[in-house]
C-alpha positions as CSV (number, residue, x, y, z in Angstrom):
1,M,17.4,-14.4,31.3
2,K,15.2,-14.8,28.2
3,K,13.1,-11.8,27.5
4,R,9.3,-12.4,27.7
5,K,7.3,-12.2,24.6
6,Y,3.6,-11.5,24.0
7,Y,1.5,-13.2,21.4
8,V,-1.6,-12.1,19.6
9,V,-3.9,-14.7,18.2
10,W,-6.4,-13.4,15.7
11,E,-7.6,-16.8,14.5
12,G,-7.3,-19.9,16.7
13,R,-9.1,-22.0,19.3
14,T,-8.9,-19.0,21.7
15,K,-8.4,-15.5,20.4
16,G,-6.6,-12.7,22.3
17,I,-3.3,-11.8,23.9
18,F,-1.1,-14.4,25.6
19,N,2.0,-13.8,27.7
20,N,3.6,-17.1,27.1
21,W,4.2,-19.4,24.2
22,D,2.6,-22.5,25.7
23,D,-0.8,-20.9,25.9
24,C,-0.5,-19.5,22.5
25,K,0.7,-22.8,21.0
26,E,-2.3,-24.6,22.6
27,S,-4.6,-22.1,20.7
28,I,-3.0,-22.4,17.3
29,H,-1.3,-25.8,17.1
30,Q,-2.9,-27.9,14.2
31,Y,-5.6,-25.2,13.9
32,E,-6.2,-24.7,10.2
33,G,-5.8,-21.0,9.1
34,A,-4.3,-19.9,12.4
35,Q,-3.2,-16.3,12.5
36,Y,-0.8,-15.2,15.2
37,K,2.2,-13.0,15.8
38,S,4.7,-12.4,18.6
39,F,5.7,-9.0,20.1
40,S,8.4,-7.8,22.4
41,S,6.1,-5.8,24.7
42,E,2.6,-5.9,26.0
43,A,1.9,-2.4,24.6
44,E,2.8,-3.6,21.1
45,A,0.6,-6.6,21.4
46,I,-2.3,-4.5,22.6
47,A,-1.9,-2.1,19.7
48,A,-1.6,-4.9,17.2
49,S,-4.7,-6.7,18.6
50,K,-6.8,-3.6,17.6
51,M,-5.8,-4.2,13.9
52,N,-6.6,-7.2,11.9
53,Y,-3.9,-9.7,11.1
54,W,-3.1,-8.6,7.6
55,Q,-3.0,-4.9,8.6
56,C,-0.4,-5.8,11.3
57,V,1.7,-7.8,8.9
58,Q,1.6,-5.2,6.2
59,K,2.6,-2.4,8.7
60,E,5.7,-4.3,9.7
61,K,6.5,-5.0,6.1
62,N,6.2,-1.3,5.2
63,N,8.4,-0.4,8.2
64,N,11.0,-2.9,7.1
65,A,10.9,-1.5,3.5
66,I,11.5,2.0,4.8
67,V,14.4,0.8,6.9
68,N,15.9,-1.0,3.9
69,T,15.9,2.1,1.8
70,K,17.7,4.3,4.5
71,G,21.1,5.4,3.2
72,N,20.3,4.3,-0.4
73,T,21.7,7.2,-2.3
74,E,20.2,6.0,-5.6
75,I,16.7,6.8,-4.3
76,V,15.6,10.4,-4.8
77,R,14.4,12.2,-1.7
78,P,12.1,13.7,-0.6
79,S,9.6,11.4,-2.4
80,I,6.4,9.5,-2.0
81,C,5.5,6.1,-3.3
82,V,2.2,4.9,-4.8
83,D,0.8,1.5,-5.5
84,A,-2.5,-0.3,-6.2
85,A,-4.0,-3.6,-5.4
86,C,-6.6,-5.5,-7.3
87,S,-8.3,-8.8,-6.4
88,G,-8.8,-9.9,-10.0
89,N,-8.7,-8.6,-13.6
90,P,-11.1,-6.9,-13.3
91,G,-11.8,-7.0,-9.6
92,D,-12.0,-4.9,-6.4
93,M,-9.3,-2.3,-6.7
94,E,-7.8,0.3,-4.3
95,Y,-4.7,2.5,-4.3
96,R,-2.6,4.5,-1.8
97,G,0.3,6.8,-1.4
98,V,3.1,6.5,1.3
99,D,5.8,8.9,2.4
100,L,9.1,7.2,1.7
101,E,10.9,8.6,4.7
102,T,8.3,7.9,7.4
103,G,6.2,5.1,5.9
104,K,3.2,7.2,6.8
105,E,0.2,6.7,4.6
106,I,-0.7,10.0,2.9
107,F,-3.8,8.9,1.1
108,H,-5.8,5.7,0.6
109,S,-8.7,5.3,-1.9
110,K,-12.0,3.6,-1.3
111,V,-12.4,0.1,-2.9
112,F,-13.7,0.3,-6.5
113,K,-15.6,-2.5,-8.1
114,E,-14.5,-4.0,-11.4
115,G,-11.2,-2.2,-11.7
116,T,-7.7,-3.1,-12.8
117,N,-4.3,-2.7,-11.2
118,N,-3.0,-0.4,-14.0
119,I,-6.0,1.9,-13.5
120,G,-5.3,2.0,-9.8
121,E,-1.6,2.8,-10.4
122,F,-2.7,5.6,-12.8
123,L,-5.2,7.1,-10.4
124,A,-2.6,6.9,-7.6
125,L,-0.1,8.9,-9.6
126,V,-2.7,11.6,-10.5
127,H,-3.8,11.7,-6.9
128,G,-0.2,12.2,-5.8
129,L,0.5,14.8,-8.4
130,S,-2.5,16.9,-7.5
131,L,-1.8,16.6,-3.8
132,L,1.8,17.6,-4.1
133,K,0.9,20.6,-6.3
134,L,-1.9,21.7,-3.9
135,R,0.5,21.6,-1.0
136,G,3.4,23.1,-2.9
137,F,5.8,20.2,-2.1
138,N,8.7,19.4,-4.4
139,H,8.7,15.6,-3.7
140,A,9.3,13.1,-6.5
141,I,6.8,10.2,-7.0
142,Y,7.8,6.6,-7.3
143,S,5.7,4.0,-9.0
144,D,6.6,0.4,-10.0
145,S,4.2,0.5,-13.0
146,E,5.7,1.4,-16.3
147,T,2.2,1.3,-17.9
148,A,0.8,3.8,-15.5
149,I,3.8,6.1,-15.9
150,S,3.4,6.0,-19.7
151,W,-0.3,6.8,-19.3
152,I,0.6,9.9,-17.2
153,K,3.1,11.1,-19.9
154,N,0.4,10.7,-22.5
155,R,-2.2,12.3,-20.2
156,K,-4.6,9.4,-21.0
157,C,-5.7,6.3,-19.2
158,N,-5.4,3.9,-22.1
159,T,-7.3,1.0,-20.5
160,K,-9.2,-1.6,-22.4
161,L,-11.5,-2.2,-19.5
162,I,-15.2,-2.3,-20.4
163,K,-17.5,0.1,-18.7
164,T,-20.3,-1.6,-16.7
165,L,-23.0,-0.6,-14.2
166,D,-20.6,-1.7,-11.4
167,N,-17.6,0.4,-12.4
168,V,-19.4,3.6,-13.5
169,E,-17.9,5.5,-10.5
170,L,-14.4,4.3,-11.4
171,F,-14.8,5.6,-15.0
172,E,-16.0,8.9,-13.7
173,L,-12.8,9.2,-11.6
174,I,-10.7,8.3,-14.6
175,K,-12.4,11.1,-16.5
176,R,-11.7,13.6,-13.7
177,A,-8.1,12.4,-13.5
178,E,-7.6,12.9,-17.3
179,L,-9.2,16.3,-17.1
180,W,-6.8,17.3,-14.3
181,L,-3.8,16.2,-16.4
182,E,-5.1,18.2,-19.4
183,K,-5.6,21.4,-17.4
184,N,-2.7,21.3,-15.0
185,S,1.1,21.6,-15.4
186,Y,3.5,20.2,-12.9
187,T,7.2,19.9,-12.2
188,T,7.0,16.7,-10.1
189,R,9.4,14.0,-11.2
190,I,7.7,10.7,-11.8
191,L,10.2,7.9,-11.3
192,K,10.2,4.1,-11.8
193,W,10.8,2.1,-8.6
194,D,13.5,-0.5,-9.1
195,T,11.9,-3.5,-7.4
196,E,14.8,-5.9,-8.3
197,K,17.4,-3.6,-6.6
198,W,15.4,-2.1,-3.8
199,G,12.7,-4.6,-3.0
200,E,9.0,-4.0,-3.0
201,I,7.8,-0.4,-3.2
202,P,7.0,0.8,0.4
203,A,3.4,1.5,-0.7
204,D,2.9,-2.1,-1.6
205,F,-0.2,-3.7,-0.2
206,G,1.5,-7.1,0.3
207,R,-1.2,-9.2,-1.2
208,K,0.8,-10.9,-4.0
């Protein structure tokens, strides 16, 4: 007997949870921009419906990324991964850190106006370094940004971004991050994530 599936429709003629494909299909068939996903249990569907579509998709992607790294002896553990997302260059920017073993989000910044991806990657690394030092953890930190890693080594955010009224707050944060690097020592290993071999970094926002 075929196992029943449940369907969440975020964008369609009728939004909500459906317990059969026919009703779901009626809602999304030939509907431009339809957003829907199937789940193996009603509980999963209910939990997913409380998120937006992209949050749900990204959560699954992150979980898959964690599973795909299990047993990979090349990856240093324990470790956290950091990444940034930016809607343009410059554009709205945010960054976050994720525990490699569990996929749990450890920190997530606010959205900053007129930022760049490299700045976000730099700030994410400093945030991770300061957090690990504060908690006394010996985790390594992975980043897929060679630029940000080099900035950390030089203790300087070498951005060419122009300061404006819209990104004053971001530049203040950069200044604080550089000051932290200047005044603090750390033993944390900062490592380059090998995207070609291991896939997207688990902290990836999935917006490419």
